[in-house]
N, C-alpha and C positions, 0 to 999 in steps of 0.2 A: 505494500499499501504506499503513497507518497501525498505528503502534509502540504498546504500552501503557506507561504509568506503572507503575514497579517499581525499588524500590532493594535492595539487599544489601549492608550494608558489610563484613559476615566474607566478605571475596573469595577464592576458589580459582579456579586453573584450571579449564576447564570441561570435561568429556569431550567428545570427538570423536565427530561426528555426520557422515559422510561418504557419498558416492554413488561408485559405481565408477567410475573415469576412464581413458579411451583414452590411457596415458600414453606420452609419446615424449622419449628423451634426443638425439634427433638435432637437429642445428642447424639454424636456420630458413633457410627458401629464399625464392625470389623468388614461388614459388608458396603458400606458405601465410606468410603475414606479420601475421597475426592470428588471434586465436581468435574461433569463432563465435558471433554474438552472443547467439543464444536457448541455447548450451552454457552461456556464461558466465552468462547468468541464472541457469540452473537452480541453477548452484553459488552462485549469491547465496541463492537461496531456500533451498537446505541450510544456508547459517549461520542462516537464522531458525528452523530446525528444531533446528539446535544450541541456540539460546538454549532452547527448548522442551526439550530433555533436561538443561540445565545444573540440578542438584540445589542450587546457591545463588541461583538465582533464585525468587522466592516461586513456591507451587504455584498460586496462581490467576495467576498473569501467565505461567506456563509453560503452563497451558491456552489462553490468548489468543495467546501464540505459535503454539499449533497451529492456532489459528482464522484467525490472519494469514497462516502457510505455505498454510492451504487456501484462503483468497480470493486470495491472490497466484497462487496456480496456476488457480483459477478465470480471472481475467483474463489471464493469460498464453494458456490455450487457447482462450479469448473473441477474443483479439486476432493476437498472434504465430502460433499453430497454425494459426488461420485465415487469418492472410495466408500463411504459407508453402503450404497449401493450394489457395489460389487461385494461387499461382505456379506449381505441379505443372501446374495447366490451362492456363497458358500455354507450356509447353515452354522450349525454350531460352531467348527471351526474356525469361522470367520467374524468372531465377537470381537468388539476392538478393547485394544489395552485401557484399562480402566474406567472403561464405561458399560453401559447397559447395553442389550441386544441392539444392533444396530436400526432394526423396523422401528421400537420405541424412541430412538435419538430424532429418526427420522420425521415420526409423528409429531414430536415436539418442536422440532425446527419449523417443520411446516406451520405450524401454530404460532410463532414467534415470529415468523418471517411474513407472515400476514398481516399482524399486529402493528410490526416495526413499518410494515408498508401503507398501514392508516396514520401512523404518524408522520411518516414522511412525506403524504400527502398535505396534511395539517401544516407543517413547515412550510413546504414549497408554497401553498395556499398565502401563508403569512408574508413570505420573501415576497410574493406577485403584486401583493398589496404595498411593500415598500417601494419595491421597483416603480410603481406607478405613482406613490407619492414623490417620489425622484422625477416624474416624468421619464419613466423608460417603461416601455408598453410592450405585451408580447402580443402580437395581434395572431388573430388564425387565419384563415381563408376565407371568414364569412365578416372581417372585421376591416377590410381595406376600402380606401379611397379609390375615387377614379385612376387617380396618379400612379397610387399603389399598386393598382391592378395591372395598368400597363408597364411597370416596370417587372412587375412577377412575371408576366407573360412571355418579356424580353427574356427576364433573366433565364425562364425555362427552355426557350429555344435555343438560345446561345451557350448554356452552361449545363443544362440537365439533361434534356432531349437525350442526347448521344449518350449519355450516362446511366438510362435505365432501359431495362428488358421486360414488359409486361409479360406476367405468365397467367394463360388462361387453364389453370390449374384442373378445373374438370375435362380437359382434354388431354392431359398428359398421362399416359397411362402408369409412368414411374415417378412417382411425387417427388419434386424437388429437395435436395438436401436443404434445408435453413441454415444460414450459416451463423456458426457462434460470434458475438461481438456484433450481430448486425442488426438493424430492426427491418420490418417489412410494413408496408400497409396491406392490411387485409380487405380487399372491396368487393362489395356487392352491387351488382351491375344490373340496372332494371329501367323500367319504363314508368314514365309518368300514368299512361294510361294502360299499364300491365297488359298491353299487349302481345309481350312476348316473356316467355320465362326466364327468370332472374337466373344473371351467372356469375361463379366467383372467380377473382384473380388476385394475384400478388405482384408488388410492386416493392423489388429492394431498394431501399433509401441509399443512395451511393454517399454517403459519410466521409467514406475513407479518399474520396478524390474531392470532396466538394465540403466547404463549412458546413455545420448544421446549422451556425443561426446568420440569416441574412439582414442587413440593418437598410431597412428601406427609407426611401422620401418622407422627412417627417417635417414637420411644423418648427419654426425656431424654439429652442430650448427643450425642445422635444427629441425622444430617441425611439422611435418603432424598429420592432424586431420581428421578423418571422422564422420559424423553423422549416428548415428545409421540406419535412415531412408534409406541413401545411402549405408551403408553395407547391408541392407536388398534387395535394388535394386540389388546391384553384384549379389547374390544368388537368384533372381527370376528365373532362368534357372533349379537351383538344386531343387527348390519348385516345380515347376509345368512342369517339364520335361515329368512326364511319362501322362501327357496330351496330350502329341505331340506338344506343343508350343514351339516354338523357337525365337519369337519376341514380344517383352514387351514394354510397356510403362506405364510408372507410375508415379504419380502426387500426391503432399500430399493434404489431405482434413482436414477441422475441422468445428465442431458443436459446438455453445455455447449454453445451455439452461437455460430457466427460471429457477433460484436458489430460488425461495421466497417457503418457508414453510408455509402450511394451518396448523395454531394450534387453537385448542379450546383455550377457555379463562379460562377454568377449572386448577387452581393451584393445583395440586394433583398428584398422581403417573399417571393420565391420560395424563398428560401434556408430561411425559416420554414417553408413547406411542405414543401421536402425533409427537413428535420430530423425534421417532424413525422411524415412518411411513413415518414423511416428508422429512427424508434424504433417506429411500429409492424411495418415488414418485420425488423425487429432479433428481434421474438417469434418469430417464423419462421425464423431464420438457418439456413444447414446445420450439421446437429453436426459437432463437432468433437473431440468425447470423450464416452464412455458409459462411467459409472462403476457398478458394481454389486457386491452382497455375493457375493464369492466362493462361498458355500453355498447360491445360488440356483438352483433347480429345472433343470436342462439343459434341457429342454423349453419351459419359460417363456423363458430365455434365448434359443435359440434364436427361438421365436417374436418376441420384441422387436425382436432384431435383424432379421430378417425383414420386420417389417412396417415399420421405419423405414428399411430400405434400406441398412443398415451390414453391414457385412462386416470382417473380420480386422484391416484395414488402417486402421480408423475410430476409431483411438485408443481402444480396448478397455480398461481398468482395470480389474481384479477389486480387490477389497479387502474389509477387515472389514464388520462389522455397522454401524458407523455413516458417514453421508455428511454431506458440507455442513457440514464442522467450523467453516467459518465464524460458525456462529451461536455457537459457543465463548468468542467475541470477546466475547459479553454474559452467557459463563455468570455465575450468580449469585454477587455478592461478599460479600453479607450475613451468607452463613454461614461467612466465613474470620473471623481475627482480624484485627482491624484494624491496617492497615501505613500505617505514615508515610511520607510522600512528600517530597520536598525541595520547600518552596514560591517559585512565582517572586516575584521582587521588583522594587519599580519602580526605576527607574534614579534615583541619586540627585538627579542635575541635576534632576529634575523632583519630587522630594519638596517641598513648601508651596513649589512656585515659582508666580507668580501666574497662569502660563498656559504650556502646552508652545511656542507660537509665541513667546512672549518669551526662552523658553531657547533655543530655536535660531535667534533674530535674532543670538544674541550668539555661536554657536558651534557646528559642526556637533557631532553627537552619533550614535553607533552604539549602536542597541538590539541586544541578543542573546536570540533568543527560543529556548527557552523559558525561559531563564534570568530575563529580564529579561520584566514584565509586558506584554502587549498591551493591556492597556488604555489605555497612553501613547498607541496610535497612534487608538483610538476617543475620546480625550478631545482628540486634535488635531482632529478632524474635528468632534466636538461645538463646539468652540470656534468653528472655522469656520463651522460653520452659523449660531450665535447672535450672533458679531462683525458689527456692523453696517457696517465697514470693508470686511469682505469683501466681493469682487464675485463672484467664480468659482471653481469647484473641478472640475478635470479628474482623472479617475482611471480605472486600469484594473483588470478584476475578471475572474478567471478561473475560480476556485472558492469559492464565498460559504459561510458556516457557514448551517444550515439557518435559524436564527432571527438573520438574521445584524443584528450592532449598526450594522455599516459602513452598511448601506443604511437602517438606522432614522436615521443620523446625515445622511446624503445626503438623503431626505427630508427630513427637518427644514428643511434647509439652502433648499432649494426653496421649502417653505412661508413662510422668510424673505427670500424675495425673490433670494435667490442664482442664478446661471448655473451648474447642474451638469450634465456631461457625463460617461458612462461607458461607456468600451467594454469591451462585455460579449461575451467570448469564446462563441458559442451550442455552438461544436462542441468545446468541455472533453469530452474521452471519460467517458462514462458522468454528467456532470453536465449533458447537453443538456437532459432534461425540466426539471431545477432551472433553470437559466437562461433558458428560455423563459419560466416562472412569472417571474423577477425582472423580463424584459425586459420584460412585461406589467404588473407591479406598479410599476415604476420610471416608464414610459410615463405612467401613469395619474395618478402624482403631480405630473408635468410634469418629469421630468428627460428631457434628451435623453441618447438610448442610440445608440451606433455598432455595428454588427453585426461589422465585421472586412473582412478582404480575401480576393477569391477565390486559394485555393490554400495560404493563409498562415494561420495560427492566431497570435494577438494574446498573447504569451506574457509580454511585459516586466509588471514589477510598480511604477509607477510614478504619482506624485500630484502635481500643481502645485496650489498655494494661491495666487489674486491677491488681494491687499487695497490698498487705495486711501485712503492718508491728505492730504487735502488736494488738491496738484497730483503729490504723490510716489506711483510705485507702489512696493509691496513684494511679493517673492514666495518663497515657502518650499514644501518639498516633500518626498517621499522618493524614493529606491530603494533595492527589496529583491530577496532572492534567494526569497522565500516568495508565498503567498497571500495575500489580505487574509480570511482566515480566522481568527475569533477562537477556535473550538474546535480546530483542528490548530495554533496557535500554541501551544497548551499541550503537547504531543509534538514538535514536528517543532521542527530546530535550523535556523536562519536567521539571517541577518543585514538588519539594516535602517539605511539613513543616513539621517538627518535633516537637512536644509541649506536654507540659505539663497545659496550657489555661485552666483553670477550663471551662469559656465559651464557648470555641471550643470544648470542650472534653464533657461537658452537651448536646451540642447540637449533636454530634455525639451520643452520647449515646440514644437521643430522635430518631434519624435517625434509630439506631438497633431496636429500641423498635418498631418502625411504621413497619418495615419490619418483625420483629417475631411474630409481631401480627396477630391473624388470620383472621381479619377482615380490615386488615389494613386500620385501623381508620385516617381518615387524621388528624383529630383533634390532634392527638398527636405530630404532627408537628408542631403545632400552638404555641407550648412554643419553637421553634426554634428562638433566640431574634439576635444570632450572626452570625449564618452559612445561609446563602442563600440556600432554598433549592428547586429542582423542585420535584412534579410538584406545590408545594404550594406557594412559595414566589418569588422564583428567578427573572422570567419576571418582576413583580412590584417591586422588589428593583433595578435594572437595570433603569427600566422607572424612578423610583423614582430619582435616582443618575441625570441620564440626563436631566430630568424637573431642577433638581437645576443648572446644569450647563446654561441652557438654560434662566434662570430667570436672572443669574450673567451676562451672555451675555447682555441680552435688557437693563439690568442696567450699563453696559458699564465699569463691573468688569471683570476684566480676565476669564476664562474658555475653558477648554480644558478636550476633552476626549481621551485617547489611549486605543485602543484593539489589542489584538491580538489573534486568533482562527484559527481553519482550515478551518471552512465554516460557511459563513454568508448568511444566505436564510429567515431569518425567518419578515415575511413582515412587522407585527406591530415595531419591532425593528430598522429594516430598516429606517421606513416611520418617527420614532424617530431621528435616526441619520440624514435626511433629513432636519428635521425641526430644528436640533442644527446648522447643516452648514447654513441653511437661517437665523438663529438669529446671526451668528458670532462666533462659538463656534469652536473653532480649533480641527477639527477630525483628528485622525492619527490611519490609520490601517495596520497590519500586517498579510495578511490573505494567508495561505499557499495555498488555494483548492478553492473551490466554493466561489464566489463573487457576489451576485444577485445585489448588491447596485452599483448604479451609483454614479460617483465620483466629475463629475463638471455639474454644472447648473449656467446658468446667473443670475437667481433669486435669488441665494445663494451669501451672503455676503462673505465665504470662502469655497472653494470648499475642498472635504475629499481628505487628502494625504492616499494612499495607495499602499502597496508594497506586494509583493509576493516573498520568499524566497525559492528557490531550491537549493541544496546543499549537503554537503557530508552526513550531519544529516537531517532525519525529524524532522520539525519544527508543534511539536506535542502539544506545551504548549498552555495554554488559559490564558491570564491576562487581567485585565481591573483594567484602572488606572482614577480617576475623583479628577479633580483640586480641586476641594471642596473649594474653598475660599482661598486656599494655605494650607489647610490641607490636602494632600492628600487623598485620600481614595483609598487604592490598595486590588485588588482581584486574588487567583490565582484559578481554576476551572476545573472541569471536562467537562465541557459543552460547545459546540458551539452555536450561534445563530441560531439554526433550531427548527421549529415545535418541531420536535421528541425528541430534547432533554427538551427542557420549558416544554413540555407539556403531554409527553407521555415516560418519562424517571423519574428514580430517580438520581438525579444530585446533587451536591453539590460545593459550593463556599466557599473559607475561605480569611476573612479579614486577611492582613499581619498589625499586632499591633507594632511589634517589630520596631524601628525608622531604626536601622542600615541594616535589610532585606529589609524594604522597600526601602530604598534608593537604595540597591542592584538591587531589582526588576526595578527600576526607570531605572538607569545605562543601566542594559541589554536592557530595551526596546529603550532605545536612542541609542545605536549601532546599535541594529539591523535599526532603521530607518533611519540613517545615511549611512547605507550600501550601496555599489555603484557598486559591482562587481557582485555579485549573485542576487541581488535584482531587480526584473520586475515590472514595473508600471501598477496596475491596471487601467486603463482608461474605459470610456465608450464603448470604440470598443473591448477591450480585444486583444490590439495588442500584448500583451508581450514585449514591447519593454523595454529595460535595461536603470537603471537608468545610465544616463552618470555621468562617473567619474571626480571627481573635482584634485584638486594638488596632492591629498592623494587617492590612491585606500584603500577602506575599503572591507574586505571579512568578514562581521560579526561573524562566527563562530571561525575563526580564533583570532578575536578580543576578543570576548567572553573568548575564553579559555585564552588569556594572561590577559584580566581583572580579571578574578576568579584567576588564577595562582599566580599573582604577587600579587595581593591583598591580598593573604592568607598565600603566604609563602615568601614574602620578605616584 
């Protein structure tokens, strides 16, 4: 998911938008120790909807939050709901880890999604009224004046006509495969005098080649906008007139399909072929959701369901007139008053510095995105590309920007005679096609591209740069919590440690050796003594650190665990957190998305404090702090506490050994835990209630920006 930029300094507590919950006050039992993962995810998406409902958020950002909510839900159905449906076909053997039977989860998902859709429609209605108050009007095909009608007809003839293919679906023996991510006008064609039998037709709205929003000729001081599908609606007589029809009823429908790629475990050229085939097959994936305008003609709806083999259990979601709200993330901002955003700034150690490498050879540096500029990382790679003393660069890449400056720097390095190795994860979900293209480009330039390991994604964010000066070898690099993507680095909250620490660099080299090894011998990772690494010792490291806190608590010593991540669903680590709470360890968590852990239990000495922050930036960082007898152990990592991260991915965590950086991270975590404006309490019922503001309202992302800027520049 991607959060938009936006800021409002006049901070008030937001109105709550919630979904109905099946709440219970019963104590936890052995059979139900965790919250169902998918229900927790829906609770997270409700927090995104809360941002769209919040009147203190700038209007164009509220619209974008609706787009984010919609896009999130699309991916949820394409991946999670599709997975549940697959599990249902496996019977008892397909029961989900941590969760009830898939069919029961699907029923609850259906009910919650329909309720969220109602909330969504109310929020959009409120936003539409706000738009009109600002003299911005969403016009339908029935609300156009003569000048606008002429404009629409011209636009249709010049831009749209050649990009649509009307389908008379009753005449087609094989019903067309409706494309995922697309919207369609489902049309009933008839005559006013009922002289001919009505017919059904479909038109795919060409939003991939044309803008969804068309700005119409408007009165001074006003902005009239029409959606592309409404423009097509207006022109239906021009499309179908030669069939003799003069009465039209058209409503939007949308299909969401299973996005799983069936890939062999053979990591060779066949993997590429498997992914290419999987991408083609994805277009034909089984429908997992059918969304339609609730005012659609009942006979047409029944026909569409029958021709697609859909039933009442196939996640049929009735909605309002507009669908595919993900496009609203690109709602035209030019019609709104200018909105000032906080600017990223260069870390002061790099301002006027002779080079990035020179600075980090003197001391470790922690960059905090998006507060700090990502340009420092690009500058580091650019320096390495042209430095005659640099011999090699090794780096992992999971999701790259569309026009990647990272890739440009690496290509430049090869052209300058450096040995460049890129570990490219072809199976990064929904980036598979882009990464195939990057593979081709990088290899054409002479980059050594490694593709991964069977049954294991490469998710660690690592880079090692080797430099030789005479007989001496110097190495530097970085460990990050986020992707090497300069676009998302402007809105994703992440941490990146730049270091020459020999122990850290040595372990990073071991990880690269493991990835380069043809057999991927796990024994290579046994030499990692500083970096916890998945799937080797990450889980055991965290369990051991938690056991130390539990032991201290039982001996009446201070004990505390503070963790931040995107998702928490691993049964083993959640059980250990429960054990810690029962022993009296102070457990505090900042979890953005899925949180399967209960946080309250009468049998515990201390309940768990847990919040979720949804705001201007996407909270993406992973941070782990253990009190450790007063000598805090602090780590940043690429992984969440999920089975896939700990057991089925290559992940890396890095200890923070520099006292100043360690204190900085602890301070930032304390700011996040003290937030009371954008922080929601994660309780047993997943109610998404806001933390109550005290005497001082604390919006954490603003406070972190102030903390870093004032600390470093004053």
